[in-house]
C-alpha positions, -999 to 999 in steps of 0.1 A, spaced: 255 -758 681 272 -782 706 279 -773 742 309 -778 764 322 -814 758 332 -816 794 297 -806 807 285 -832 832 249 -823 825 245 -826 788 277 -844 779 285 -819 752 252 -820 733 243 -785 744 206 -793 750 185 -814 774 150 -821 784 139 -809 818 126 -833 844 90 -822 846 56 -837 853 38 -851 823 10 -825 826 35 -796 827 32 -773 795 70 -776 790 71 -814 793 92 -829 765 106 -796 752 143 -793 745 160 -764 762 196 -751 761 219 -765 787 234 -741 813 269 -747 797 256 -726 767 241 -698 788 270 -673 782 270 -680 745 232 -676 743 234 -643 762 262 -630 740 242 -639 709 211 -622 722 231 -591 730 247 -590 696 213 -593 680 199 -564 701 229 -543 692 223 -549 655 187 -540 659 196 -509 679 217 -493 652 240 -481 680 270 -485 656 263 -449 644 260 -437 680 288 -456 697 308 -424 701 280 -407 721 291 -411 757 289 -393 790 326 -385 788 321 -363 757 287 -347 766 291 -309 773 270 -309 805 270 -271 808 264 -267 771 282 -244 747 300 -212 759 275 -184 765 245 -205 772 222 -189 798 223 -202 834 188 -217 833 195 -236 801 230 -247 814 215 -258 847 188 -279 829 215 -296 808 236 -304 839 206 -317 857 197 -339 827 232 -352 826 232 -361 863 198 -379 860 209 -398 829 242 -409 846 224 -420 877 198 -440 857 226 -457 837 243 -468 869 211 -480 887 186 -487 859 156 -483 881 122 -471 869 117 -450 838 134 -419 826 116 -394 803 137 -367 787 118 -340 768 132 -310 749 134 -295 715 154 -309 686 192 -307 691 190 -301 729 210 -332 738 184 -359 744 196 -384 720 233 -380 731 223 -387 767 200 -417 757 228 -432 736 253 -426 765 230 -446 788 228 -474 761 266 -476 756 272 -475 794 247 -503 800 261 -525 771 296 -522 785 282 -533 819 269 -564 802 232 -554 802 212 -564 772 200 -531 758 177 -522 729 180 -486 715 155 -477 688 137 -447 674 100 -454 676 96 -454 638 124 -480 635 107 -501 662 75 -502 642 95 -510 611 111 -540 628 77 -553 638 63 -549 603 93 -566 588 88 -596 610 55 -603 593 73 -610 560 96 -636 575 132 -630 586 150 -647 614 122 -642 640 85 -644 641 64 -614 649 55 -629 683 91 -636 692 103 -601 680 74 -584 699 82 -604 731 119 -596 729 111 -559 727 87 -560 756 110 -580 778 144 -566 769 162 -557 802 167 -521 791 146 -504 764 154 -470 751 129 -453 728 143 -422 710 121 -396 693 88 -408 708 59 -391 690 74 -390 655 59 -423 645 30 -428 622 0 -427 644 -20 -455 628 -44 -474 651 -21 -505 647 10 -485 656 -7 -469 686 -19 -502 699 15 -519 696 33 -491 713 7 -491 741 11 -528 746 49 -525 749 47 -495 772 19 -510 793 38 -544 797 69 -526 808 49 -503 831 31 -532 849 64 -550 853 84 -519 861 111 -527 835 138 -501 830 128 -478 801 141 -445 787 120 -423 765 131 -391 747 106 -368 729 102 -333 717 65 -334 727 51 -320 759 34 -344 782 -1 -333 772 6 -343 735 11 -380 743 -17 -404 736 -39 -406 767 -31 -441 779 6 -436 776 4 -401 791 -12 -415 823 17 -439 827 44 -413 820 28 -391 847 33 -417 874 58 -400 898 65 -433 916 80 -448 885 89 -420 860 116 -394 864 108 -365 840 137 -343 828 133 -312 807 162 -300 786 159 -262 780 190 -258 758 186 -245 722 194 -266 692 232 -270 693 231 -273 655 217 -238 653 234 -219 682 221 -185 671 186 -195 680 182 -191 717 145 -183 720 131 -218 722 104 -206 699 122 -198 666 90 -200 645 72 -177 669 95 -151 683 101 -118 665 128 -107 690 155 -114 664 139 -88 641 142 -62 669 177 -74 679 192 -39 675 167 -22 698 184 -18 732 183 6 761 216 20 749 203 32 716 169 43 728 165 80 721 151 103 748 147 129 720 164 157 739 172 175 707 135 176 696 111 203 704 91 181 729 73 197 758 88 193 792 58 171 800 65 148 770 102 146 781 92 135 816 68 109 802 95 95 779 120 94 807 96 77 830 88 50 804 125 44 798 132 40 835 103 17 840 114 -5 811 150 -6 824 139 -15 859 116 -42 845 144 -55 823 167 -59 853 141 -77 874 110 -89 854 81 -92 879 44 -87 872 31 -70 841 42 -38 823 19 -22 798 31 6 774 3 25 757 7 55 733 5 65 697 24 47 669 60 57 668 62 67 704 88 41 713 67 14 729 80 -15 707 116 -3 711 113 -4 749 96 -38 749 123 -52 726 150 -36 748 136 -55 778 137 -87 757 172 -82 744 185 -73 779 171 -105 793 184 -126 764 218 -111 770 216 -125 806 208 -160 791 170 -158 797 155 -153 762 119 -143 762 91 -149 737 83 -117 718 55 -117 693 29 -93 679 -6 -103 688 -19 -106 652 11 -129 644 4 -149 675 -31 -156 665 -20 -165 630 4 -191 645 -24 -205 666 -47 -207 636 -20 -225 615 -21 -254 639 -55 -264 624 -38 -272 591 -35 -309 583 2 -303 575 9 -287 609 35 -306 629 23 -291 662 -10 -292 679 -30 -261 691 -27 -273 727 11 -275 725 16 -242 707 -7 -224 732 10 -241 761 44 -228 749 31 -192 748 11 -191 780 39 -207 801 67 -186 785 90 -174 813 88 -138 799 62 -130 773 62 -98 753 30 -91 734 33 -63 708 4 -44 692 -24 -56 714 -57 -43 699 -48 -45 662 -59 -82 659 -90 -95 643 -117 -93 670 -134 -126 662 -150 -145 691 -123 -172 688 -95 -146 689 -110 -128 719 -114 -161 738 -78 -173 731 -64 -139 743 -86 -140 774 -74 -175 782 -38 -164 777 -42 -133 798 -61 -150 825 -35 -178 829 -6 -154 831 -26 -131 855 -34 -160 879 2 -173 877 16 -138 879 40 -145 851 62 -116 838 45 -100 808 51 -69 787 23 -55 766 23 -27 741 -9 -12 726 -19 19 706 -55 14 717 -69 32 747 -69 6 775 -106 12 781 -113 2 745 -98 -32 749 -118 -63 758 -131 -56 793 -119 -89 807 -83 -80 796 -86 -44 808 -98 -55 843 -66 -75 847 -45 -46 836 -61 -24 863 -49 -46 891 -21 -24 904 -7 -52 925 8 -69 895 4 -44 866 19 -10 858 5 10 829 29 35 814 14 61 790 38 75 764 17 104 749 45 117 727 43 124 689 58 98 666 96 96 664 109 104 629 145 98 635 155 135 632 
């Protein structure tokens, strides 16, 4: 393609040979003239835009992102969204370092990543936006011909002024794919090229070499989006496949029966009232551990669920799960078809802001189960994370390691409810 006919350098040819020593590796090579630089840049940008598939995402912009989320979203979740919005907007304006956005599906990561891409493109910055599976497909496609060789395509991806990788971790983890992704990430890390990564993985689930680079605080800003899936706004737990709080959604403090019309002894009445008041106080200000122990039907699960529902109503949904179900969920991660690792599932549970464990003591007492429960209890004990436990077992019959932590009166209150089973009369 010819250049500017009035160009004093190339005379309109559009190309020229640089004046270089004979031993220079570029000696004799034809290069585009500077009069064609704008055209070349625009062509490169157009090619990157076609590769990016941003056509389908061109409407995703900062202006139409709900930075406090939908109406009724809890404060912690809304704050995390607003923080992510501010970080993404700052990155789009400055394009310095790396930005890693992690969160569950539908939390807003892709909208913010596309907003960065659209903002940068309008500012004249060559930007490549790809899901990681699409990136790998582009590389594989280049082996079969096309308009660019594999080497040129790979180099363009590595060197693009702004690279945005969406859905990191969903790619086919073949050895070839892992190596290519590492080479891209490592090149951009060494040269500190602006990069955005979104993922629904936790940091520990990234491949080791990439994880070490994503954990560099001098280069990488990590943003966690805590919002629920906007496509399923009824699910606020953050652990839809784990939490059983929804099954107990009708159990609140307001409909808990103190059983005044039953022929309970005055002592039983006092025990029930004491348990109710302890649960209500904990629900308003979850700190430390609260253990309810008593026979089946005494109201333990209702009070535990009431705590969870009260907190969910404030916008701080807890994780409530029976201990046998929890162990089943952990075992399920060993399946070849599982889309989540044991480490990730266990991390979700042990770091939950408020954990409600129902029916402790009814689980299978295998060595593996005992060890997992001990690790869970020990972590939350050392971190002093708010935890509610219900059990029909005598506390002294539990694993001694668990019982010893429950005996620490600095963080744990044990509430005994020795009343007969409630029959709804």
